[in-house]
C-alpha positions as CSV (number, residue, x, y, z in Angstrom):
1,M,31.4,98.3,-46.7
2,N,27.5,97.5,-47.5
3,Y,24.7,96.6,-45.1
4,F,22.1,94.6,-46.7
5,A,19.0,93.5,-45.1
6,L,17.5,89.4,-46.3
7,L,13.4,90.5,-45.7
8,L,11.4,86.7,-45.3
9,K,7.9,87.3,-45.1
10,K,5.1,84.8,-44.4
11,E,4.4,84.4,-48.1
12,S,7.8,84.2,-49.0
13,E,9.4,81.5,-50.7
14,Y,12.5,82.9,-50.4
15,P,14.1,86.1,-48.3
16,K,14.7,88.8,-50.3
17,L,17.8,90.5,-50.6
18,I,17.9,94.5,-50.3
19,H,21.0,97.2,-50.2
20,L,20.5,99.6,-47.0
21,F,23.5,101.5,-46.7
22,R,27.5,102.0,-46.7
23,E,28.3,102.0,-43.1
24,K,30.3,104.9,-43.6
25,D,27.2,106.7,-44.3
26,L,25.9,105.7,-40.8
27,E,29.0,105.9,-38.8
28,D,29.4,109.8,-40.4
29,F,25.8,110.4,-39.2
30,M,26.5,109.1,-36.0
31,N,30.6,110.6,-35.5
32,K,28.0,113.9,-34.0
33,E,29.9,116.6,-31.2
34,G,28.4,116.9,-27.9
35,N,28.4,114.8,-25.0
36,V,25.9,111.9,-24.6
37,Q,22.8,113.4,-24.5
38,E,23.6,116.0,-26.7
39,R,24.0,113.0,-28.8
40,M,21.1,111.3,-28.6
41,D,19.1,114.6,-28.7
42,V,20.0,114.7,-32.4
43,M,20.1,111.7,-33.4
44,Y,16.5,110.8,-32.1
45,G,14.9,113.9,-32.3
46,S,16.2,116.5,-34.3
47,Q,17.7,114.0,-37.1
48,K,15.7,111.5,-37.0
49,I,14.3,111.4,-39.8
50,E,17.8,111.4,-41.8
51,L,18.6,108.4,-39.8
52,L,15.5,106.8,-40.5
53,D,16.0,107.2,-44.4
54,I,19.7,105.3,-43.9
55,I,18.3,102.7,-42.2
56,W,14.4,101.8,-42.7
57,Q,13.4,103.9,-46.4
58,P,14.8,101.0,-48.6
59,L,12.7,98.5,-45.9
60,S,9.9,101.1,-45.7
61,H,7.6,99.7,-49.0
62,E,8.1,95.8,-48.3
63,L,6.8,96.9,-44.7
64,E,3.5,98.5,-45.7
65,D,1.3,96.3,-44.6
66,S,3.2,94.7,-41.3
67,S,2.0,95.1,-38.4
68,N,4.9,93.1,-36.5
69,I,8.4,93.3,-37.4
70,Y,10.9,91.2,-35.9
71,L,14.8,92.3,-35.9
72,S,17.5,90.7,-35.5
73,V,21.0,92.9,-36.4
74,S,24.4,93.0,-37.0
75,G,27.5,95.7,-36.9
76,L,26.9,99.3,-36.6
77,L,23.4,98.6,-36.2
78,H,23.9,97.4,-32.6
79,M,25.0,100.9,-31.8
80,V,21.4,102.4,-32.9
81,S,18.3,102.3,-30.3
82,F,15.5,101.1,-32.5
83,P,12.6,101.3,-30.0
84,A,13.9,105.2,-29.3
85,L,13.9,105.3,-33.6
86,M,10.6,103.0,-34.6
87,L,9.0,104.9,-31.6
88,D,5.8,106.3,-34.0
89,Q,5.8,103.9,-36.4
90,P,2.2,101.8,-37.4
91,F,3.8,98.6,-36.6
92,E,5.3,96.7,-33.3
93,M,8.7,95.8,-33.6
94,H,10.5,93.1,-31.7
95,L,14.3,92.7,-31.5
96,L,16.2,89.4,-31.8
97,G,19.3,88.2,-30.5
98,S,19.4,86.1,-33.3
99,T,17.2,85.1,-35.8
100,R,17.2,81.6,-34.8
101,D,14.9,83.0,-32.0
102,L,12.1,82.8,-34.5
103,I,11.8,78.8,-34.3
104,T,12.3,78.8,-30.1
105,P,8.9,78.3,-28.2
106,N,5.6,80.4,-28.6
107,P,5.5,83.9,-26.8
108,A,3.1,82.6,-23.7
109,E,5.7,79.7,-23.2
110,R,8.6,82.2,-23.0
111,Q,6.4,84.8,-21.1
112,E,6.2,81.7,-18.4
113,K,10.0,80.3,-18.3
114,M,11.0,84.3,-18.2
115,N,10.1,85.0,-14.4
116,R,13.7,86.0,-12.7
117,I,15.2,89.0,-13.9
118,A,18.8,90.7,-12.7
119,L,19.3,94.8,-13.2
120,F,21.4,96.6,-13.3
121,G,22.0,100.7,-13.5
122,D,23.1,104.0,-12.8
123,V,26.6,103.1,-12.1
124,A,29.0,104.8,-9.9
125,F,31.7,104.6,-13.0
126,G,33.9,107.4,-10.9
127,S,34.2,104.6,-8.8
128,I,36.3,102.8,-11.1
129,N,39.6,106.1,-10.6
130,E,38.7,106.3,-7.4
131,S,41.7,103.7,-6.6
132,D,45.4,104.9,-6.4
133,V,47.3,101.4,-7.9
134,R,48.9,102.1,-11.0
135,S,47.1,99.9,-14.0
136,F,49.8,98.9,-16.8
137,S,46.8,97.9,-18.8
138,S,46.4,100.2,-22.0
139,V,42.6,99.5,-21.8
140,D,42.2,100.6,-18.3
141,N,44.3,104.0,-19.0
142,Q,42.3,104.5,-22.0
143,I,39.0,104.3,-19.6
144,K,40.2,106.1,-16.7
145,K,41.2,109.1,-19.2
146,G,37.6,109.0,-20.4
147,L,36.2,109.1,-17.4
148,E,38.4,112.1,-16.8
149,S,37.4,113.6,-20.2
150,G,33.6,113.2,-19.2
151,L,33.1,110.2,-22.4
152,F,31.7,107.8,-19.7
153,N,29.2,110.4,-18.1
154,D,26.8,109.6,-15.2
155,L,23.6,107.9,-17.6
156,Q,21.0,109.7,-15.2
157,Y,17.8,107.8,-16.3
158,T,18.9,104.3,-16.1
159,R,18.1,104.8,-12.4
160,Q,14.3,104.9,-14.0
161,E,14.9,102.4,-16.6
162,V,15.6,99.9,-14.0
163,D,13.1,100.8,-11.5
164,T,10.3,100.9,-14.1
165,I,11.0,97.1,-15.6
166,E,11.4,96.3,-11.7
167,K,7.9,97.6,-11.7
168,I,6.4,95.7,-15.0
169,F,8.2,92.3,-13.7
170,N,6.9,92.9,-9.9
171,S,3.0,93.2,-11.2
172,A,3.9,90.3,-13.4
173,N,4.8,87.9,-10.1
174,G,8.4,88.2,-11.5
175,M,12.0,87.9,-9.7
176,V,13.8,91.0,-9.5
177,S,17.3,91.3,-8.5
178,K,18.5,95.0,-8.6
179,W,21.7,97.0,-8.2
180,I,22.7,100.2,-8.4
181,G,25.1,103.0,-8.2
182,K,28.2,101.4,-6.5
183,K,26.3,97.9,-5.9
184,A,25.9,97.9,-9.6
185,S,29.5,96.4,-9.5
186,E,31.4,93.9,-11.8
187,K,31.7,91.7,-8.8
188,M,27.7,91.2,-8.6
189,F,28.0,90.6,-12.4
190,R,30.6,88.0,-12.1
191,D,28.1,86.0,-9.8
192,L,25.1,86.4,-11.4
193,N,26.6,82.8,-12.9
194,K,26.1,81.3,-9.0
195,D,21.9,81.8,-9.8
196,N,19.5,81.4,-12.5
197,Y,18.2,84.3,-14.2
198,N,16.5,83.9,-17.7
199,I,17.0,87.8,-18.4
200,I,20.1,90.1,-17.2
201,H,19.8,93.9,-18.2
202,L,22.7,96.1,-18.2
203,A,22.1,99.9,-18.6
204,T,25.4,101.2,-18.7
205,H,28.2,102.4,-21.2
206,G,29.8,99.5,-23.7
207,F,33.1,100.4,-25.1
208,Y,35.9,99.3,-28.0
209,F,39.0,100.5,-28.7
210,K,40.8,99.7,-31.9
211,K,44.1,98.4,-32.1
212,N,45.5,101.2,-33.3
213,S,44.3,104.0,-32.2
214,P,46.1,107.2,-30.7
215,G,48.2,106.0,-27.3
216,F,47.0,102.1,-27.3
217,S,49.3,101.2,-30.0
218,S,52.0,102.1,-28.6
219,T,51.2,101.1,-25.4
220,L,50.6,97.3,-26.7
221,A,54.1,97.3,-28.8
222,V,56.2,98.2,-25.3
223,L,54.4,95.9,-23.2
224,N,54.8,92.9,-22.8
225,H,52.1,92.9,-20.3
226,N,49.5,93.6,-22.9
227,F,49.5,89.9,-25.1
228,L,46.5,89.6,-24.5
229,E,44.7,93.0,-26.3
230,D,45.7,91.6,-29.6
231,N,41.9,90.3,-29.1
232,S,39.9,92.5,-30.0
233,M,37.5,91.2,-27.1
234,F,40.0,91.8,-25.0
235,R,39.3,95.6,-25.9
236,S,36.0,96.1,-25.9
237,G,33.5,96.1,-23.0
238,I,31.1,97.2,-20.2
239,L,31.6,99.3,-17.8
240,L,30.3,98.4,-14.2
241,S,31.1,99.8,-10.5
242,R,34.1,99.1,-8.7
243,D,33.5,97.8,-5.5
244,D,36.6,97.2,-2.8
245,V,34.4,96.4,0.0
246,H,34.3,92.9,-1.9
247,G,38.0,92.8,-2.9
248,A,40.0,94.6,-5.2
249,G,41.8,93.5,-8.4
250,K,41.3,93.1,-11.8
251,N,37.6,90.9,-11.5
252,N,36.4,94.1,-9.8
253,D,37.8,97.2,-11.1
254,G,34.6,97.6,-13.0
255,I,35.9,97.3,-15.9
256,L,34.9,94.3,-17.7
257,T,36.3,92.8,-21.2
């Protein structure tokens, strides 16, 4: 699979199609050994230039005179931290959920509306494994194996991350709700739909399991209970804390799909 960019500049009559890279090239680069912190140190530290060459070099000559860049990504690029990658670049980057955000109200109007934020960080991932209840879900079992092996280790800097965001919003007279540790639970996240938040910030692990991954496809073939997991949306999600104080159950086990 090849990745392309549709580049649209102020003076453009039409978007310009630019070839970026093969997906396999980025996959090979991101397939580093070590834990999360060690892999991030390599990707955005010692081998940052190599990553820039793969993703950004084909675009660089087109953007030499640009001071502001609005970027919307797809596919494997969602796994790249562009703020970390572009930290030393001579332009300001604005990440968009979709290119349609370019035609939403101007920043001043958006700032006036975005005054309530929900923050989740420093999640107690170990709480997911605290229950002795046996699960027949292949996703649950894969997550628990990952926790035991250190795949989903604690994200120690996310506490600092949400604390910093809280200070920024408080200084701008914003309304902040923050959940950390065991309180950063799936139950609390699900309860957000009872309130009106402009921004939800989740500093946590995400996951995606291929249907034919080892230890997964064989379970699907045996357990009728897992018919939903044929859908990739049920094999992907995020991890939050398990909080049995507010009631145990599938909707509060910390594995949100």
